Structure formats: structure tokens, C-alpha cells
Backbone as CSV, one residue per row, in Angstrom:
resi,resn,N_x,N_y,N_z,CA_x,CA_y,CA_z,C_x,C_y,C_z
1,MET,98.035,119.045,99.603,98.476,117.954,100.455,97.780,116.670,99.971
2,PRO,98.545,115.602,99.780,97.945,114.343,99.319,96.929,113.803,100.335
3,PRO,95.877,113.172,99.859,94.831,112.673,100.761,95.329,111.664,101.791
4,ASP,96.293,110.822,101.426,96.777,109.842,102.392,97.549,110.499,103.535
5,VAL,98.258,111.565,103.230,98.973,112.304,104.284,97.971,113.004,105.195
6,LEU,96.963,113.615,104.605,95.937,114.296,105.389,95.196,113.311,106.286
7,LEU,94.834,112.158,105.752,94.148,111.147,106.560,95.046,110.633,107.678
8,SER,96.325,110.492,107.407,97.273,110.074,108.448,97.318,111.073,109.587
9,ILE,97.369,112.338,109.247,97.401,113.382,110.271,96.101,113.387,111.069
10,VAL,94.982,113.277,110.374,93.677,113.291,111.052,93.541,112.091,111.987
11,LEU,93.902,110.900,111.522,93.788,109.713,112.374,94.747,109.771,113.558
12,GLY,95.990,110.167,113.317,96.945,110.284,114.414,96.510,111.309,115.447
13,ALA,95.997,112.436,114.974,95.511,113.476,115.887,94.288,112.998,116.655
14,THR,93.424,112.247,115.992,92.238,111.706,116.658,92.631,110.736,117.760
15,TYR,93.586,109.854,117.477,94.048,108.922,118.498,94.665,109.661,119.679
16,GLY,95.459,110.683,119.392,96.052,111.473,120.474,95.009,112.187,121.310
17,THR,93.989,112.724,120.654,92.920,113.420,121.369,92.104,112.444,122.215
18,LEU,91.780,111.292,121.648,91.041,110.278,122.412,91.842,109.800,123.619
19,PHE,93.142,109.627,123.442,93.988,109.219,124.551,93.999,110.298,125.628
20,HIS,94.035,111.548,125.215,94.006,112.637,126.193,92.688,112.648,126.962
21,LEU,91.581,112.413,126.268,90.286,112.373,126.951,90.238,111.250,127.978
22,TRP,90.954,110.174,127.696,90.965,109.020,128.589,91.970,109.187,129.725
23,ARG,93.193,109.634,129.412,94.272,109.640,130.393,94.875,111.012,130.703
24,GLY,94.559,112.029,129.912,95.204,113.330,130.073,94.607,114.167,131.181
25,LYS,95.380,115.155,131.590,94.938,116.022,132.677,95.036,117.504,132.339
26,SER,95.971,117.879,131.493,96.203,119.295,131.243,96.296,119.568,129.746
27,LEU,96.369,120.842,129.412,96.551,121.221,128.018,97.929,120.791,127.508
28,ARG,98.886,120.764,128.397,100.224,120.281,128.026,100.134,118.820,127.600
29,ASP,99.380,118.024,128.371,99.177,116.621,128.001,98.520,116.504,126.638
30,LEU,97.534,117.354,126.376,96.850,117.321,125.086,97.829,117.551,123.939
31,ALA,98.683,118.548,124.086,99.660,118.843,123.034,100.624,117.676,122.831
32,ILE,101.082,117.092,123.918,102.022,115.976,123.828,101.355,114.771,123.179
33,TYR,100.159,114.420,123.625,99.465,113.258,123.066,99.057,113.493,121.616
34,PHE,98.670,114.707,121.310,98.292,115.064,119.934,99.460,114.809,118.982
35,LEU,100.620,115.345,119.323,101.808,115.167,118.485,102.307,113.722,118.482
36,THR,102.240,113.073,119.640,102.676,111.684,119.726,101.800,110.780,118.870
37,GLY,100.502,111.034,118.867,99.599,110.246,118.034,99.943,110.370,116.561
38,ILE,100.227,111.579,116.116,100.582,111.810,114.711,101.925,111.177,114.372
39,ILE,102.908,111.392,115.226,104.239,110.834,114.973,104.199,109.304,115.011
40,GLY,103.506,108.754,115.987,103.382,107.303,116.072,102.695,106.718,114.853
41,PHE,101.676,107.401,114.359,100.984,106.940,113.159,101.936,106.947,111.970
42,GLY,102.734,107.988,111.860,103.707,108.068,110.772,104.759,106.983,110.863
43,VAL,105.220,106.696,112.066,106.210,105.633,112.258,105.604,104.277,111.869
44,GLY,104.364,104.041,112.275,103.694,102.796,111.911,103.487,102.671,110.413
45,GLN,103.164,103.781,109.776,103.010,103.783,108.322,104.340,103.449,107.651
46,GLY,105.402,104.054,108.121,106.725,103.762,107.580,107.128,102.313,107.807
47,PHE,106.817,101.790,108.979,107.119,100.390,109.286,106.341,99.461,108.358
48,GLY,105.078,99.767,108.139,104.274,98.959,107.229,104.817,98.978,105.815
49,ASN,105.246,100.150,105.362,105.853,100.254,104.033,107.163,99.475,103.956
50,LEU,107.982,99.623,104.977,109.288,98.976,105.002,109.176,97.452,105.017
51,MET,108.248,96.948,105.792,108.074,95.506,105.917,107.252,94.912,104.779
52,GLY,106.575,95.753,104.017,105.804,95.277,102.881,104.494,94.617,103.256
53,PHE,103.971,94.941,104.435,102.689,94.376,104.846,101.578,94.898,103.935
54,SER,100.601,94.064,103.676,99.469,94.504,102.860,98.151,94.140,103.516
55,PHE,98.158,94.026,104.834,96.950,93.687,105.567,96.129,94.943,105.827
56,LEU,94.913,94.946,105.374,93.956,96.028,105.576,94.513,97.399,105.170
57,LEU,94.841,97.515,103.917,95.289,98.789,103.362,94.083,99.650,103.017
58,LEU,94.216,100.928,103.237,93.232,101.902,102.790,93.964,102.818,101.822
59,GLY,93.889,102.487,100.547,94.716,103.167,99.563,96.155,102.751,99.782
60,THR,96.977,103.699,100.171,98.380,103.380,100.477,98.644,103.376,101.983
61,LEU,97.614,103.574,102.778,97.784,103.630,104.231,97.714,102.240,104.850
62,HIS,98.671,101.964,105.688,98.693,100.731,106.473,97.971,101.024,107.794
63,ILE,96.660,100.901,107.763,95.832,101.318,108.897,96.167,100.543,110.169
64,VAL,96.268,99.231,110.087,96.496,98.414,111.284,97.856,98.727,111.905
65,GLU,98.894,98.685,111.106,100.235,98.926,111.629,100.378,100.334,112.192
66,ALA,99.848,101.305,111.476,99.951,102.699,111.913,99.141,102.942,113.179
67,THR,97.959,102.347,113.260,97.137,102.508,114.462,97.813,101.880,115.669
68,LEU,98.326,100.675,115.510,99.017,100.018,116.621,100.242,100.810,117.073
69,ALA,101.014,101.317,116.127,102.199,102.104,116.480,101.815,103.403,117.174
70,SER,100.740,104.020,116.731,100.287,105.265,117.346,99.887,105.033,118.802
71,TRP,99.075,104.011,119.044,98.644,103.711,120.410,99.812,103.255,121.279
72,LEU,100.714,102.488,120.707,101.891,102.075,121.460,102.715,103.293,121.877
73,ALA,102.910,104.215,120.961,103.653,105.438,121.270,102.943,106.239,122.367
74,LEU,101.628,106.310,122.301,100.870,107.045,123.321,101.026,106.400,124.698
75,PHE,100.950,105.082,124.760,101.133,104.404,126.049,102.550,104.562,126.573
76,VAL,103.538,104.529,125.696,104.930,104.697,126.116,105.143,106.112,126.657
77,ILE,104.626,107.111,125.966,104.772,108.505,126.429,104.084,108.686,127.778
78,GLN,102.916,108.089,127.932,102.193,108.205,129.202,102.954,107.480,130.312
79,TRP,103.525,106.318,129.987,104.289,105.559,130.965,105.540,106.310,131.388
80,LEU,106.191,106.993,130.433,107.386,107.774,130.749,107.046,109.077,131.466
81,LYS,105.768,109.450,131.417,105.269,110.681,132.062,106.002,111.927,131.570
82,ILE,106.163,112.013,130.261,106.835,113.173,129.660,105.861,114.311,129.563
């Protein structure tokens, strides 16, 4: 597995876990936030690639865009109460 993909998964999972520690209540919430953090990070990475942003890159990772998208996805999922 390429290092940038592994780091993306680790960061997205970390954001989901941290969000669960802050706002979650059950193991179901943990699973949802865990996956949402990873998916949101991937969407942000894709958005950064698509838009051609080069602000604060870590290798090929768009850290700022991916982090913002991950947290936004987590707040949206929590707001929708899925």
C-alpha cells in the first residue's frame, strides 16, 4: 500500500475516532464516524487534486483540504444523526 494512502487512512480514522470521543455515544457511532472520517478525508484529497491546490502539501497529500472535508463530513453526519 502506498504511504500516502496509508497516511490518508490513518488521519481520516484518527479524526473519526477523535470526533467519536467528543460527540459519540455508542459503538455504532464509532463505526460511523470512523468510516466518515476516512471517506471525508478521501473526498477532500480528491477535491484538492481536482482544484490543483498546493497549500501545505505533505508529499502528494492535501492535508488542509482533506482535513477540512473530513471534519465537515463528520459534523454533517452528526447533524443528520445517521
